Structures are given as structure tokens and as C-alpha cells.
C-alpha positions, 0 to 999 in steps of 0.5 A: 462681460466688461468691467469698468473702473469708476471714481466714487466720491462720498461725503457726509450730509446731515441725513446720511451719505451722498455718493457720486460717480463723476464720470457719469454724473450719477449719484445716490445716497445711503444711511452709511458709507456702505449703503451709499456705495452699494446704492451707487453701484446699483445706479451705475449698473442701471445707467450702463444697462440703459446706455446699452439699450439706447445704443450709446454705450460705445460713445461713453466707453472710453471714459469708462475704461481709462485707467488714467484718472486723477482726483484732487481737492480744489479750494475756491474763495469768493467774496 
């Protein structure tokens, strides 16, 4: 069994919370932060299971096991 370390971003929207894993492009949602977190974890587990079934888990494993991950806020202004 392997353990992967992911980045999770959660933000509030009108109808609840959206959760996203940038490494995989997987997103989910929930009525609470806890529910959004739990739902994203389930979505990631299904993604990994599918990647293993398709034989592509090795192709993405480096991005899933890297401990050097950086997050920041970036503001962009447009006209």
C-alpha cells in the first residue's frame, strides 16, 4: 500500500464548498468543509484506482510522491 501526499484547495461558493486537488485536476464539493474534504478524498481514491487499472499510475506517481509542493496566492488584474 502506498501513501500519497496531495495539495487540497477549498473555497466557499454560494451553495457550499468546492474542494480541488491541483496535482490531479480532481474536484468535489460539500455543504461543509469537512464534507468537501471527505468527498475529495473519495474522488482522489477513485482516480488512483482507475489510473492503476489503466496502467498509468507509474506515469503520474512522481507528482504524487513529491514532497516539494508550493502554494501561493497570485493576483491578476485585467481591463
